[in-house]
LOZASE-632470 format. One record per residue (C-alpha): residue in one letter; y, x negated, z negated. Coordinates in steps of 0.02 Angstrom, whole numbers, padded with zeros to 5 digits, always signed. Layout:
AYXZ/...
REM end
This chain:
X+00847+04673-00473/X+00700+04626-00562/X+00639+04496-00422/X+00813+04424-00438/X+00826+04415-00634/X+00633+04323-00621/X+00722+04209-00495/X+00858+04157-00613/X+00745+04149-00771/X+00615+04029-00664/X+00777+03925-00593/X+00831+03879-00765/X+00654+03848-00834/X+00631+03726-00702/X+00809+03635-00745/X+00766+03649-00919/X+00617+03556-00902/X+00684+03428-00772/X+00810+03384-00914/X+00687+03356-01046/X+00587+03231-00935/X+00740+03150-00893/X+00790+03133-01077/X+00611+03076-01115/X+00620+02948-00988/X+00780+02889-01031/X+00725+02885-01212/X+00565+02791-01167/X+00656+02653-01065/X+00781+02630-01199/X+00650+02604-01322/X+00552+02497-01194/X+00711+02396-01166/X+00738+02384-01356/X+00571+02325-01375/X+00603+02169-01240/X+00773+02142-01323/X+00708+02126-01488/X+00581+02014-01458/X+00703+01885-01342/X+00794+01875-01500/X+00640+01854-01630/X+00600+01702-01477/X+00802+01638-01498/X+00783+01639-01690/X+00624+01532-01692/X+00727+01400-01591/X+00782+01253-01720/X+00877+01151-01589/X+00967+01186-01434/X+01045+01041-01382/X+01170+01120-01252/X+01183+01278-01341/X+01135+01387-01200/X+01041+01516-01289/X+01165+01517-01426/X+01312+01548-01296/X+01244+01663-01190/X+01086+01747-01272/X+01201+01889-01341/X+01188+02068-01357/X+01361+02084-01269/X+01286+02083-01116/X+01116+02151-01048/X+00986+02022-01083/X+00914+02050-00894/X+01076+01936-00866/X+01036+01802-00987/X+01009+01631-00930/X+00813+01597-00870/X+00790+01782-00896/X+00721+01901-00747/X+00693+02081-00756/X+00603+02206-00641/X+00722+02307-00531/X+00681+02489-00592/X+00617+02479-00761/X+00730+02318-00800/X+00589+02236-00912/X+00574+02067-00942/X+00450+01988-00810/X+00496+01793-00807/X+00533+01680-00951/X+00591+01499-00899/X+00653+01385-01009/X+00578+01225-00954/X+00682+01065-00959/X+00795+01114-01091/X+00752+01004-01243/X+00728+01139-01344/X+00640+01130-01519/X+00553+01267-01631/X+00409+01371-01632/X+00342+01492-01505/X+00391+01669-01598/X+00232+01792-01601/X+00359+01920-01532/X+00328+01847-01344/X+00176+01950-01365/X+00288+02100-01347/X+00347+02068-01175/X+00230+02171-01093/X+00299+02164-00927/X+00289+01972-00930/X+00217+01895-00776/X+00281+01709-00794/X+00296+01620-00957/X+00365+01425-00920/X+00412+01334-01075/X+00364+01177-01014/X+00441+00984-01046/X+00522+01052-01222/X+00477+01012-01403/X+00385+01165-01451/X+00277+01140-01595/X+00141+01231-01688/X-00010+01336-01641/X-00033+01409-01464/X+00000+01576-01527/X-00152+01715-01519/X-00021+01868-01473/X-00010+01804-01293/X-00178+01888-01257/X-00078+02029-01267/X+00022+02007-01093/X-00104+02075-00983/X+00003+02064-00833/X+00035+01873-00870/X+00005+01773-00702/X+00069+01607-00752/X+00056+01519-00924/X+00145+01336-00918/X+00172+01263-01082/X+00140+01074-01036/X+00237+00938-01118/X+00267+01001-01289/X+00196+00965-01463/X+00074+01134-01471/X-00086+01091-01573/X-00237+01187-01649/X-00376+01267-01509/X-00359+01369-01364/X-00344+01549-01444/X-00502+01655-01389/X-00372+01804-01351/X-00314+01722-01202/X-00494+01792-01121/X-00394+01951-01110/X-00270+01886-00979/X-00370+01927-00846/X-00233+01910-00715/X-00196+01730-00749/X-00184+01634-00603/X-00130+01467-00676/X-00130+01376-00827/X-00038+01229-00866/X-00061+01151-01055/X-00054+00960-01012/X+00023+00829-01129/X+00007+00917-01292/X-00100+00894-01453/X-00223+01036-01431/X-00408+01000-01485/X-00577+01057-01487/X-00701+01104-01354/X-00664+01184-01193/X-00714+01368-01216/X-00838+01440-01082/X-00748+01597-01058/X-00614+01510-00969/X-00739+01516-00812/X-00735+01708-00828/X-00546+01717-00791/X-00601+01776-00614/X-00408+01767-00562/X-00381+01588-00625/X-00357+01458-00481/X-00277+01319-00580/X-00321+01252-00744/X-00224+01096-00805/X-00296+01035-00973/X-00267+00834-00978/X-00183+00726-01101/X-00259+00835-01251/X-00380+00782-01371/X-00533+00901-01312/X-00706+00860-01350/X-00891+00894-01316/X-00978+00912-01149/X-00899+00999-00991/X-00970+01169-00988/X-01086+01217-00852/X-00999+01392-00841/X-00862+01296-00762/X-00971+01242-00618/X-01078+01414-00607/X-00933+01545-00564/X-00977+01707-00632/X-00997+01879-00536/X-00839+01913-00463/X-00790+01732-00457/X-00851+01686-00279/X-00706+01646-00163/X-00587+01579-00300/X-00535+01399-00306/X-00556+01317-00482/X-00486+01161-00544/X-00552+01071-00677/X-00470+00981-00816/X-00354+00835-00768/X-00222+00701-00823/X-00063+00625-00772/X-00062+00460-00867/X-00198+00367-00948/X-00230+00460-01102/X-00407+00526-01120/X-00483+00692-01144/X-00644+00635-01224/X-00744+00756-01132/X-00915+00674-01129/X-01100+00690-01040/X-01144+00705-00856/X-01069+00804-00704/X-01180+00955-00699/X-01255+00971-00526/X-01202+01137-00496/X-01039+01078-00452/X-01073+01087-00268/X-01054+01272-00295/X-00884+01263-00311/X-00856+01263-00109/X-00668+01320-00111/X-00611+01188-00228/X-00494+01066-00167/X-00448+00954-00314/X-00571+00881-00444/X-00484+00767-00583/X-00590+00702-00728/X-00523+00538-00753/X-00514+00437-00922/X-00654+00534-00994/X-00824+00489-01069/X-00934+00559-00929/X-01097+00451-00894/X-01245+00475-00772/X-01213+00483-00591/X-01106+00570-00465/X-01223+00707-00425/X-01280+00706-00228/X-01230+00906-00253/X-01060+00846-00224/X-01075+00866-00038/X-01065+01046-00062/X-00873+01041-00102/X-00826+01054+00083/X-00649+01071+00045/X-00606+00948-00087/X-00459+00841-00044/X-00449+00739-00214/X-00579+00664-00319/X-00520+00569-00469/X-00682+00510-00581/X-00600+00344-00635/X-00604+00279-00802/X-00791+00343-00852/X-00963+00286-00875/X-01035+00330-00708/X-01170+00220-00659/X-01289+00198-00491/X-01236+00185-00329/X-01102+00294-00245/X-01198+00435-00154/X-01196+00447+00031/X-01157+00632+00021/X-01003+00582-00024/X-00971+00549+00173/X-00981+00748+00194/X-00824+00782+00095/X-00720+00791+00278/X-00572+00853+00208/X-00547+00702+00059/X-00387+00621+00070/X-00410+00532-00112/X-00538+00462-00202/X-00518+00349-00360/X-00685+00308-00428/X-00632+00118-00519/X-00664+00079-00691/X-00841+00143-00690/X-01017+00053-00690/X-01059+00092-00526/X-01170-00023-00419/X-01248-00060-00246/X-01151-00047-00078/X-01004+00037-00019/X-01087+00180+00099/X-01070+00149+00275/X-01035+00306+00321/X-00857+00310+00232/X-00781+00289+00397/X-00840+00475+00413/X-00689+00524+00298/X-00561+00517+00433/X-00422+00603+00314/X-00432+00468+00181/X-00267+00397+00125/X-00316+00344-00047/X-00467+00233-00110/X-00484+00147-00264/X-00655+00090-00315/X-00601-00074-00409/X-00672-00128-00571/X-00847-00079-00541/X-01027-00185-00486/X-01032-00152-00295/X-01113-00279-00200/X-01154-00333-00022/X-01022-00342+00103/X-00870-00223+00161/X-00935-00091+00286/X-00847-00121+00440/X-00821+00063+00465/X-00700+00031+00316/X-00583-00031+00432/X-00584+00131+00546/X-00490+00231+00432/X-00319+00256+00531/X-00239+00350+00400/X-00274+00246+00248/X-00117+00202+00143/X-00204+00116-00012/X-00367+00005-00025/X-00421-00065-00186/X-00596-00152-00208/X-00554-00290-00334/X-00666-00332-00464/X-00838-00314-00382/X-00978-00430-00322/X-00929-00394-00124/X-00976-00538-00026/X-01003-00599+00159/X-00865-00599+00297/X-00724-00487+00318/X-00780-00408+00501/X-00717-00487+00669/X-00712-00320+00723/X-00582-00248+00594/X-00462-00137+00680/X-00266-00149+00638/X-00232-00011+00520/X-00046+00018+00541/X-00031+00136+00399/X-00106+00017+00272/X+00023-00022+00129/X-00074-00107+00009/X-00251-00206+00011/X-00329-00283-00147/X-00480-00374-00113/X-00474-00495-00254/X-00603-00553-00385/X-00751-00533-00271/X-00861-00666-00175/X-00786-00642+00007/X-00807-00816+00110/X-00724-00813+00285/X-00571-00854+00363/X-00432-00738+00324/X-00416-00627+00499/X-00274-00673+00608/X-00269-00477+00646/X-00191-00450+00463/X-00012-00479+00565/X-00051-00315+00647/X-00071-00220+00489/X+00125-00174+00519/X+00159-00058+00350/X+00083-00181+00245/X+00181-00214+00086/X+00044-00304-00031/X-00097-00417+00020/X-00195-00481-00129/X-00358-00601-00087/X-00358-00713-00231/X-00509-00765-00328/X-00623-00769-00175/X-00710-00901-00057/X-00577-00884+00099/X-00577-01050+00189/X-00477-01114+00342/X-00300-01103+00351/X-00169-00956+00331/X-00145-00872+00487/X+00043-00898+00559/X+00026-00697+00605/X+00057-00677+00420/X+00225-00710+00457/X+00237-00534+00573/X+00224-00430+00407/X+00414-00395+00385/X+00377-00255+00261/X+00275-00378+00138/X+00334-00413-00042/X+00193-00471-00124/X+00042-00598-00068/X-00087-00670-00182/X-00199-00800-00103/X-00228-00908-00254/X-00411-00972-00322/X-00476-00995-00139/X-00532-01142-00031/X-00392-01121+00084/X-00328-01284+00166/X-00188-01334+00297/X-00006-01326+00293/X+00097-01178+00224/X+00148-01080+00389/X+00339-01106+00410/X+00317-00912+00492/X+00323-00858+00307/X+00498-00907+00280/X+00560-00751+00388/X+00475-00625+00269/X+00646-00572+00175/X+00559-00445+00064/X+00435-00561-00001/X+00453-00570-00186/X+00292-00623-00256/X+00187-00789-00185/X+00048-00850-00279/X-00037-00997-00171/X-00123-01098-00314/X-00283-01172-00359/X-00316-01208-00160/X-00324-01366-00046/X-00173-01333+00050/X-00067-01499+00110/X+00097-01559+00165/X+00262-01499+00120/X+00322-01342+00038/X+00472-01254+00138/X+00624-01212+00050/X+00694-01090+00162/X+00708-00910+00153/X+00615-00832-00005/X+00537-01001-00045/X+00702-01036-00133/X+00663-00926-00263/X+00493-00971-00304/X+00430-01105-00448/X+00295-01214-00471/X+00168-01078-00521/X+00151-01024-00342/X+00091-01190-00297/X-00011-01286-00449/X-00183-01363-00416/X-00186-01402-00218/X-00238-01552-00125/X-00079-01641-00065/X+00073-01518-00071/X+00242-01615-00064/X+00409-01570-00055/X+00566-01535-00176/X+00556-01598-00364/X+00568-01420-00425/X+00394-01395-00374/X+00324-01522-00468/X+00251-01603-00312/X+00287-01778-00243/X+00421-01802-00102/X+00368-01791+00074/X+00353-01977+00159/X+00451-01996+00326/X+00294-02067+00404/X+00190-01915+00350/X+00289-01832+00481/X+00204-01939+00619/X+00049-01837+00586/X-00138-01901+00622/X-00105-01918+00802/X+00023-02037+00792/X-00094-02144+00685/X-00215-02126+00822/X-00095-02181+00965/X-00046-02329+00871/X-00239-02397+00841/X-00306-02364+01012/X-00200-02296+01145/X-00061-02430+01141/X-00185-02590+01147/X-00284-02532+01287/X-00111-02471+01369/X-00050-02678+01344/X-00238-02726+01416/X-00209-02626+01562/X-00034-02679+01593/X-00088-02880+01563/X-00221-02833+01708/X-00090-02771+01837/X+00003-02927+01804/X-00138-03027+01839/X-00186-02931+02001/X-00021-02927+02061/X+00001-03143+02045/X-00163-03147+02137/X-00102-03032+02281/X+00048-03135+02293/X-00038-03300+02300/X-00159-03229+02434/X+00004-03190+02551/X+00031-03385+02545/X+00214-03343+02449/X+00272-03254+02604/X+00437-03157+02554/X+00448-02974+02623/X+00572-02831+02602/X+00442-02748+02480/X+00403-02895+02364/X+00361-02845+02193/X+00426-02936+02039/X+00317-02932+01880/X+00444-02941+01736/X+00412-02967+01560/X+00405-02812+01448/X+00577-02762+01409/X+00630-02653+01251/X+00669-02460+01289/X+00792-02352+01183/X+00694-02261+01078/X+00743-02071+01124/X+00686-01922+00978/X+00621-01750+01026/X+00780-01679+00970/X+00892-01791+01089/X+00767-01736+01232/X+00793-01555+01204/X+00989-01581+01169/X+01002-01668+01342/X+00914-01547+01433/X+00996-01393+01346/X+00821-01362+01272/X+00723-01393+01440/X+00826-01264+01523/X+00779-01200+01698/X+00963-01233+01760/X+00941-01414+01742/X+00762-01418+01837/X+00787-01552+01975/X+00613-01525+02042/X+00428-01474+02000/X+00279-01580+02054/X+00101-01564+02033/X+00084-01625+01838/X+00255-01560+01776/X+00435-01546+01809/X+00593-01666+01805/X+00737-01612+01705/X+00926-01678+01730/X+01003-01737+01563/X+01134-01820+01468/X+01103-01934+01320/X+01205-01934+01160/X+01302-02097+01232/X+01325-02001+01398/X+01202-02070+01513/X+01152-01979+01655/X+00947-01959+01650/X+00801-01886+01752/X+00664-01818+01612/X+00502-01803+01694/X+00403-01689+01573/X+00203-01692+01581/X+00125-01510+01598/X-00014-01551+01463/X-00108-01394+01503/X-00160-01462+01674/X-00326-01557+01697/X-00300-01730+01748/X-00119-01734+01685/X-00156-01869+01531/X-00223-01981+01653/X-00080-01963+01786/X+00038-01986+01645/X-00048-02141+01575/X-00077-02231+01748/X+00110-02191+01790/X+00177-02278+01615/X+00057-02428+01647/X+00159-02475+01825/X+00338-02419+01789/X+00324-02515+01618/X+00289-02676+01697/X+00342-02666+01895/X+00511-02677+01978/X+00534-02623+02163/X+00698-02571+02247/X+00605-02409+02298/X+00544-02376+02111/X+00673-02283+01988/X+00715-02380+01839/X+00613-02314+01667/X+00746-02304+01534/X+00628-02236+01400/X+00464-02134+01372/X+00411-01994+01238/X+00231-01986+01193/X+00181-01842+01052/X+00065-01719+01032/X+00183-01574+01072/X+00276-01673+01213/X+00255-01818+01360/X+00395-01865+01464/X+00464-02027+01543/X+00651-02038+01544/X+00709-02113+01719/X+00860-02177+01793/X+00958-02018+01869/X+01003-02028+02062/X+01166-01919+02089/X+01113-01929+02295/X+00933-01875+02263/X+00854-02046+02304/X+00864-02243+02293/X+00896-02258+02490/X+01058-02152+02478/
REM end
């Protein structure tokens, strides 16, 4: 009986304890939830402008705050873990009551207009991992209380009005792997503690202050030599500051570095060859510094390099041939330097390269024809150098090209007709060269102005380009002048000589008339036939019109414009001795008539084609 009573009393006691604990837990959760609710309502009260009235219509007591827009809670305790109000156009201050959201893991208020100081109460958020406050109007210094957020992984404070020196204790946030502080007004030197990881920091990836646009951070002084100890760093962005000194050779220790942005500083001396040890490097921008000396010849070791900008320095000597071995290169800019010499004959076709800028250097060579094999090229700038020779016809193969600047060089010859097929070409500058002959008017040239062609040697064309009109005789080419000056007189002399010889032979035969008597006749007027008429007559020298093939050329059947059937004998000018054969045949047929010789109607002799236009024999021969 006593045992039974004892059992009942014990059971009641246990139930009473559990009931008390449940009540206490409920009271605690209720109190904690009230704390979060109060903090969120206090945050809302500091918002002075909500353009879409999201908080005003949704953040109300009629519904659990865990269901509010941009608020996330833990499942079990229903505590606020994420507050994400990015890109909402909100204006106001950040309430200090945010520090009461003790379970908060992510605070993202980026791309709004929050103003005032960065509140020190954030230092009470010991579970905080992501602090993203970029693109706001926050001012003042980074509060020292932030040091207590030891679980922070990411800090984004880019594009605010923060000032002061960079706190040394930032490197003691042992969980931090991404830190973006660019586009602020920080001053002072780069703390050495940033590149000398403290105890417990080994194995972490630590990204130094960065930038998005061209605004400065005013960081000055040298790059610490200890930077090489950051072996797991994959991005170093220190552009547009006042860094001075050299790029330390210890940089070779950053084995995992993928992006190196040191542009817009005052770095000097040469690019260290140790940079070639960064095997994973994909982007390197060193422009707008005072770097000198050569581009390291080992640059070809960076097989993953996609972006390389070395412009606006004092680099000298020639471009190393290894530079043209980067199969993955997309963007190359070495403009505004003192590079000289030739572009290497062993250049490889970089089929991925989209932009080349070699302008404002001292390069003196022909423009390599292999550029026509750079299949993805959209921008080519070779201006303000000493390039010479002709513009390669192969540039017409770059169908994606939309920008060409070859101005201020010594380029000569004519503008290639192949460029008229570049339908995407929007900018062309060939000014200040030695170009001659006609400016094309087809394709993209219809949209260009006089500015693209000024200060050349002998260009001609349409009045819109402010150049003289092209003369008809200019199309005859220098070869035609040579023909008139030398070849025709020689041909006439030879013809007279043949006539004399034939007369002498006739007298030696005592005026005997035979079946094969040859009559020498005076020169006759032959009809002039143009190259276009020959192409039209033979259906563009179609194989279907071939009558026969000889040792020095082919004979085509043709119909002239007036309907006359002819046989066109076309010389194969590639064969040795072909010109002599053609000249000899012309000399004989022009002055001699015989019943077994086909009548010559005309001839055509230009650089691109030599042909005889003969009487067509429908039955295959004179005899038939």
